[in-house]
C-alpha positions, 0 to 999 in steps of 0.5 A: 618586365620579365627579363631573365640576365644576358650574357655575354655570349648572347650579347655577342651575337645581338650586336653582330645581328645589328650590325648586319641590320643597320647596313642592311636597312641603310640601303633599302630597309628590311634591317627589322628581317635581321634584328628583332628575330635575332632577339626574339631567337636570343632571348626567348623567355624576354617578354615581346614587348621589350624587345622590341622597345629594345628594337627600336633603339638600335633601329633608331641610332642606326636609322638617324646616322645613316640620315646623316650620312645621305644628307651629305652626299645626297639630295634628301629633297628636304620638303618631301623628307620633312612632311611624311617624316611628321605625319609618318611620327605621328601614324607611328605612334598610333599604330604602336598604340592600336597593336598594344589593343587589337595585336598586328597579326590581322594586317598580315595576310594584306602586307604580303599582297602588298609586297608581291605586287610591290616587287612584281611591279619594280621587277616588270619594269626595270628602268624603274627607279634609275634615274630621277623622274618626277611627275607630280607637281610640288602640291600634289608631291606634299599630298602623297608624302603626307598621306604615305607617309601616315600610312606607312608609319601607322604600318610601322608602328602596327606591324613594323617590317618592311617599312623600309622598303614600302618608303622607297617603293611609295618614293620611286614609284609614284614621287619618281625619286631614283632608289639611290635618292629615296633611300636616303629620304625613306631614312629620315621618314624611318627614324621619326616613325623609331623615335615615335614607337620607341618613346611609346615603348619607353614612357612604358618602361619596355626598353632594355636600356644597356642592351640597346644602346649596345646593338645601337653602336652596332647598328649606326657601324653596319649603317655608315657602311651600307649608306656609303656602299649604297653610295658608291654604287648608284641607283642600278645595284641599291634596286638589285637589292630592293628586290631581293630583301622585298623578295625574302621578305615575302618569302617571310611572311608566307611561311610564318601565315602558313 
C-alpha cells in the first residue's frame, strides 16, 4: 500500500470536506461528491484503493449517526429498512469484489442515463414525495425493498457516487414514502452498504485508520447537523436539495465521461 506522510494542512482540508459531505449525505445522499474527490485531490500519490477504504470509514460513521438521529424523530418504516439493509449489505460486498476484478468504469454511462431519468421524473412531478402515499401491498413493498436494496447495494460497492440519491428515489417513487421519511430510511440502508465495503477494504489492509478516524468525527458532526436541518425543514425542502444534488452528480459524471 503506497502512502505518503499526511500533513496537518492535509488533515484539516479533508476534515472540512468530511464535515460538508456528512451534512449533505444526511439530507439526500451525495456526500461522496465531496469526500472522495477531496481525498483523491489532497493525496494524489496514495493508492486509490486505500482512499476508497478511508472514505468508507468516514461515511459509515456519518450515515450511522444520521440514521440514529432520524430514528428518534421520524418513522423509519422498520420492516422496509431492515429488508433493504440486509439485501444492500450483501449486494455491496459483491459489488466491491466485482470492482476489484472488472473495474467500475463500465457502468458510468448506464448510471448517467439513470440519473438523468431520475432527475427529470422528479422535476416534472412537483408533488412527488411531499406527502406519504404508500402504493404497494406489504408483500410487494417487501419485494421492492429486497430487490432494490440488493441492486443499489451492488452499485454502491461497484461504483459508489449517488447511492443515497438512488435509495431516496426508489423509496419515494416506487414505495411512496415522503422525501423526509425516505431520507431517514435510506440512511439505515446506506450505513449497511458502507459497512460491507469497509469490511472488505479493512481485511485487505486498504484503510488509513488514523486519517479515517479524524474524518469520521467531522463527518459525524456534519451528519448530525444535516439530519436535524432536514427534519426541521421537511419534505419539500429535501426534494429541492435532492434535485440540486442529482443535477450536480449528472454534470460530474458527464464531465468524467467526456
